C-alpha positions as CSV (number, residue, x, y, z in Angstrom):
1,M,-4.3,-18.3,4.8
2,P,-3.4,-15.7,2.3
3,V,-0.5,-13.2,2.9
4,I,-1.3,-9.9,0.9
5,T,1.8,-7.6,1.0
6,V,1.2,-4.1,-0.3
7,K,4.7,-2.0,-1.3
8,L,3.9,1.9,-1.6
9,A,5.5,5.1,-0.6
10,K,5.3,6.3,2.7
11,G,2.9,9.0,3.9
12,R,-0.6,7.4,3.7
13,T,-2.8,7.8,7.1
14,V,-3.9,5.0,9.4
15,E,-7.1,5.7,8.7
16,Q,-6.5,5.2,4.6
17,K,-4.8,2.0,5.2
18,Q,-7.4,0.7,7.5
19,Q,-10.5,1.0,4.4
20,F,-7.7,-0.5,2.3
21,V,-7.1,-3.4,4.6
22,E,-11.0,-3.9,4.9
23,V,-11.8,-3.8,1.0
24,V,-8.7,-6.3,0.3
25,T,-10.1,-8.8,3.4
26,N,-13.2,-8.8,2.0
27,E,-12.6,-9.4,-1.7
28,A,-9.7,-11.8,-0.6
29,V,-12.6,-13.6,1.5
30,K,-15.1,-13.9,-1.0
31,K,-12.9,-14.5,-4.1
32,L,-10.4,-17.3,-2.2
33,N,-13.3,-18.8,0.2
34,V,-11.1,-18.1,3.2
35,K,-12.1,-17.1,6.6
36,E,-11.6,-13.5,7.0
37,E,-9.4,-14.2,10.5
38,W,-6.9,-15.9,8.0
39,V,-6.3,-13.4,5.7
40,T,-3.3,-11.1,6.4
41,V,-2.1,-7.9,5.0
42,I,1.3,-6.2,5.3
43,F,2.5,-2.7,4.5
44,D,6.0,-2.5,3.2
45,E,6.3,1.5,3.1
46,Y,9.4,2.6,1.5
47,E,10.7,6.7,1.3
48,R,10.5,7.7,-2.4
49,E,14.6,8.4,-2.4
50,N,14.7,4.5,-1.9
51,W,12.5,3.8,-5.0
52,A,13.1,4.0,-8.4
53,S,12.3,3.0,-12.0
54,S,13.7,3.8,-15.6
55,G,16.8,4.5,-13.7
56,E,15.7,7.3,-11.9
57,L,14.9,7.3,-8.0
58,H,11.1,8.7,-8.0
59,S,12.0,11.4,-5.2
60,L,13.7,13.1,-8.3
61,K,11.8,12.0,-10.6
62,F,8.1,13.0,-9.8
63,G,8.8,14.9,-6.7
64,E,7.8,14.0,-3.0
65,G,4.0,14.7,-3.5
66,F,4.0,12.2,-6.6
67,G,1.3,9.6,-5.8
68,M,-0.4,11.2,-2.8
69,K,-3.5,12.9,-4.3
70,G,-5.6,13.6,-0.6
71,I,-2.7,12.9,1.4
72,E,-1.5,15.5,3.9
73,K,2.7,16.3,4.0
């Protein structure tokens, strides 16, 4: 029973997450030879102010809109 955890910044819509889950689930079924009902996807979302790399908070380094192409604020 694969459990797939996706860590990302907050801001995606329910529709975007649903589309992502469908694609990931379909690929897991094909590549891992498991039943669809066995696949679990968990979104672990963070505020940009709680995520950092290279010693700098993403909210300061990239701004609030970084990586949010096509996403409404």
